[in-house]
C-alpha positions as CSV (number, residue, x, y, z in Angstrom):
1,X,0.0,0.0,0.0
2,X,1.6,3.3,-1.2
3,X,0.1,5.5,1.5
4,X,0.6,3.1,4.4
5,X,1.4,4.7,7.8
6,X,2.1,1.2,9.4
7,X,3.6,-1.8,7.6
8,X,3.6,-5.1,9.5
9,X,6.0,-7.7,8.0
10,X,6.2,-11.4,9.0
11,X,5.1,-10.6,12.6
12,X,5.2,-13.5,15.0
13,X,4.3,-13.2,18.7
14,X,4.9,-15.9,21.3
15,X,3.6,-15.9,24.9
16,X,5.9,-18.5,26.4
17,X,5.1,-21.7,24.3
18,X,1.9,-20.2,22.9
19,X,2.3,-19.0,19.3
20,X,-0.2,-16.2,19.5
21,X,0.4,-14.4,16.2
22,X,1.6,-16.3,13.1
23,X,3.3,-14.6,10.2
24,X,1.1,-11.4,10.1
25,X,1.6,-9.1,7.1
26,X,-0.6,-6.1,7.0
27,X,-0.5,-2.5,5.7
28,X,-2.5,0.2,7.5
29,X,-3.2,3.4,5.7
30,X,-2.2,6.9,6.9
31,X,-5.7,8.0,7.6
32,X,-9.1,6.3,8.2
33,X,-10.3,3.7,10.5
34,X,-9.1,0.1,10.3
35,X,-11.2,-2.4,12.3
36,X,-9.7,-5.6,13.6
37,X,-12.4,-8.3,13.9
38,X,-12.7,-12.0,14.7
39,X,-13.7,-14.3,17.5
40,X,-12.4,-13.9,21.1
41,X,-8.8,-15.2,21.5
42,X,-7.9,-14.9,17.9
43,X,-5.1,-12.4,18.4
44,X,-6.7,-9.0,17.7
45,X,-5.7,-7.3,20.9
46,X,-2.3,-8.9,21.0
47,X,-1.7,-7.6,17.5
48,X,-2.9,-4.1,18.5
49,X,-0.5,-4.0,21.4
50,X,2.4,-4.9,19.0
51,X,1.8,-1.6,17.2
52,X,3.2,0.5,20.1
53,X,5.1,-2.3,21.9
54,X,2.8,-2.6,24.9
55,X,3.6,-6.3,24.8
56,X,7.1,-5.4,26.0
57,X,5.6,-4.9,29.4
58,X,4.7,-8.6,29.7
59,X,7.0,-11.4,30.9
60,X,8.0,-14.3,28.7
61,X,7.1,-12.6,25.4
62,X,9.1,-13.1,22.1
63,X,8.4,-11.1,19.0
64,X,9.8,-11.7,15.6
65,X,9.3,-9.7,12.4
66,X,9.1,-6.0,11.7
67,X,6.6,-3.2,12.3
68,X,7.4,-0.1,10.3
69,X,6.0,3.3,11.3
70,X,6.6,5.7,8.5
71,X,9.3,3.3,7.2
72,X,11.1,3.0,10.5
73,X,11.1,-0.3,12.5
74,X,9.7,0.3,15.9
75,X,11.4,-2.9,17.2
76,X,14.8,-1.4,16.4
77,X,16.9,-1.4,19.6
78,X,17.4,2.3,19.3
79,X,13.7,3.1,19.4
80,X,12.8,5.5,22.2
81,X,9.7,3.9,23.7
82,X,8.4,7.2,25.3
83,X,8.5,8.9,21.9
84,X,6.9,5.9,20.2
85,X,4.0,5.9,22.6
86,X,3.6,9.6,22.1
87,X,3.3,9.0,18.3
88,X,1.1,5.9,18.8
89,X,-1.5,6.5,21.5
90,X,-3.7,3.8,23.1
91,X,-7.3,3.8,24.4
92,X,-8.2,0.8,26.4
93,X,-11.5,-1.2,26.9
94,X,-12.2,0.3,30.3
95,X,-11.8,4.0,30.7
96,X,-9.2,4.7,33.3
97,X,-9.0,8.4,34.2
98,X,-6.2,9.4,36.5
99,X,-7.4,10.4,40.0
100,X,-6.8,14.1,39.1
101,X,-9.0,16.9,37.8
102,X,-10.3,16.8,34.3
103,X,-7.8,19.5,33.4
104,X,-4.8,17.7,34.9
105,X,-5.7,14.4,33.2
106,X,-5.3,16.1,29.8
107,X,-2.3,18.2,30.8
108,X,-0.5,15.2,32.2
109,X,1.1,14.1,28.9
110,X,2.1,17.5,27.7
111,X,3.7,18.2,31.1
112,X,5.6,14.9,30.9
113,X,7.0,16.1,27.6
114,X,8.2,19.4,29.0
115,X,5.3,21.8,28.4
116,X,4.9,24.0,31.5
117,X,3.4,27.4,30.3
118,X,-0.1,27.7,31.5
119,X,-1.4,29.5,28.4
120,X,0.0,26.7,26.2
121,X,-1.5,24.0,28.5
122,X,-4.9,25.7,28.4
123,X,-4.8,25.7,24.6
124,X,-3.8,22.0,24.5
125,X,-6.5,21.0,27.0
126,X,-9.3,22.8,25.2
127,X,-8.1,21.5,21.8
128,X,-7.9,17.9,23.0
129,X,-11.3,18.0,24.7
130,X,-12.9,19.5,21.6
131,X,-11.2,16.8,19.5
132,X,-12.8,14.2,21.7
133,X,-16.2,15.9,21.4
134,X,-16.5,16.3,25.2
135,X,-15.4,20.0,25.8
136,X,-18.9,21.5,25.8
137,X,-19.9,18.9,28.5
138,X,-17.0,19.6,30.9
139,X,-15.8,23.2,30.2
140,X,-17.4,24.6,33.4
141,X,-15.9,21.9,35.6
142,X,-12.3,21.4,34.4
143,X,-11.1,21.6,38.0
144,X,-13.4,18.9,39.2
145,X,-12.3,15.2,39.6
146,X,-12.4,13.2,36.3
147,X,-13.7,10.2,38.2
148,X,-17.0,12.1,38.6
149,X,-17.8,11.9,34.9
150,X,-20.1,9.3,33.4
151,X,-18.6,6.2,31.7
152,X,-19.0,7.6,28.2
153,X,-17.5,10.9,29.2
154,X,-14.6,9.1,30.9
155,X,-13.9,7.2,27.7
156,X,-13.9,10.4,25.7
157,X,-11.7,12.0,28.3
158,X,-9.2,9.2,27.8
159,X,-9.3,9.7,24.1
160,X,-8.7,13.5,24.7
161,X,-5.8,12.5,27.0
162,X,-4.3,10.5,24.1
163,X,-4.9,13.4,21.6
164,X,-3.2,15.9,23.9
165,X,0.3,14.7,23.0
166,X,-0.5,15.0,19.2
167,X,-0.2,11.3,18.2
168,X,0.0,10.2,14.6
169,X,-1.8,6.9,15.3
170,X,-4.6,6.1,17.8
171,X,-5.1,2.5,18.9
172,X,-8.5,1.6,20.4
173,X,-9.1,-1.7,22.1
174,X,-12.9,-2.3,22.3
175,X,-13.5,1.3,23.4
176,X,-17.3,0.9,23.6
177,X,-17.7,-2.6,25.2
178,X,-18.5,-1.1,28.6
179,X,-20.7,1.7,27.4
180,X,-24.4,2.2,27.0
181,X,-25.9,2.6,23.5
182,X,-26.0,6.4,23.6
183,X,-22.4,6.7,24.7
184,X,-21.4,4.0,22.1
185,X,-23.0,6.1,19.3
186,X,-21.0,9.1,20.4
187,X,-17.7,7.2,20.4
188,X,-18.5,5.7,17.0
189,X,-19.2,9.2,15.6
190,X,-15.9,10.3,17.2
191,X,-14.0,7.4,15.7
192,X,-15.1,8.3,12.2
193,X,-14.3,12.0,12.7
194,X,-10.8,11.1,14.1
195,X,-10.2,8.9,11.1
196,X,-10.2,11.9,8.9
197,X,-7.1,13.2,10.7
198,X,-5.4,10.2,12.3
199,X,-4.6,6.6,11.6
200,X,-7.2,4.9,13.8
201,X,-7.0,1.1,14.5
202,X,-9.8,-0.3,16.5
203,X,-10.5,-3.8,17.9
204,X,-14.2,-4.6,18.1
205,X,-16.3,-7.7,18.7
206,X,-19.3,-5.8,17.4
207,X,-19.6,-6.5,13.7
208,X,-22.3,-3.9,13.2
209,X,-20.0,-1.4,14.7
210,X,-17.2,-2.4,12.4
211,X,-19.5,-2.0,9.4
212,X,-20.5,1.5,10.7
213,X,-17.1,3.0,11.4
214,X,-14.5,1.1,9.3
215,X,-12.8,2.1,6.1
216,X,-10.6,-1.0,6.1
217,X,-10.9,-4.2,8.0
218,X,-8.8,-7.2,8.9
219,X,-10.2,-10.6,10.0
220,X,-8.1,-12.7,12.5
221,X,-8.6,-16.4,13.0
222,X,-6.6,-18.4,15.6
223,X,-3.6,-16.1,15.5
224,X,-3.6,-15.8,11.7
225,X,-4.7,-12.9,9.5
226,X,-7.3,-14.6,7.3
227,X,-7.8,-11.6,5.1
228,X,-7.8,-7.8,5.0
229,X,-8.9,-5.1,2.7
230,X,-11.6,-2.4,2.2
231,X,-14.3,-2.9,4.8
232,X,-17.1,-3.0,2.2
233,X,-15.4,-5.8,0.3
234,X,-14.5,-7.8,3.4
235,X,-18.0,-7.6,5.0
236,X,-20.0,-8.0,1.8
237,X,-17.7,-10.2,-0.4
238,X,-15.3,-12.1,1.8
239,X,-12.6,-14.1,0.0
240,X,-11.7,-16.4,2.8
241,X,-14.3,-19.1,3.8
242,X,-13.5,-18.6,7.5
243,X,-14.5,-14.9,7.2
244,X,-17.7,-15.8,5.4
245,X,-18.6,-18.4,8.0
246,X,-17.9,-16.0,10.9
247,X,-19.9,-13.2,9.3
248,X,-22.8,-15.6,8.7
249,X,-22.8,-16.6,12.4
250,X,-21.6,-20.1,11.9
251,X,-18.7,-19.6,14.3
């Protein structure tokens, strides 16, 4: 893919003796939403965490192959992991706001990277909250505890926290699985909007959600990448019989 932001080449992941990902090759475009779909335990979340080396935090993990971000291998020994995770942000399944104010949650990352000027931080906080479509709901209580927000607001706060350090890629691991339908709809609309500016990669078990938000899709099966391509093609005209069977509800 000519406009790929991320290129995964012959990626293998082992958790001890378990071969969790097997020879994965996938190109992810520089903008748009790529949905990773497939049954539980098929390797979707493990693959997602390979894209910013979150699996490095686990014991007894062995990774082979290459993951190129704008042509540079993130598994090179010279890679600065702090800078990598600034460029490739992560939003988890359960929203986990820090036990700080709303403002300090968003300002945390920029401060970590050396920004101290209050005027600049104010600008970053507002821009990030607007980018996560939550500013209007919280603008009058930025000094209040973030833990007082609703579940859907907390998830959008966590997205804003990731956006505050100006990432190039946003990884989202089942970001709506713990949310009610109204909050889920807001996050889906946000994902589509973010896809116009960022490379968004989302793991979802909700096939209807994948159909609604994804530009591209990749179907995983037992640690293998069964197929990948434009979302419309994969969901409507799957090439691999395993994909077709899963979409038809036979698995």
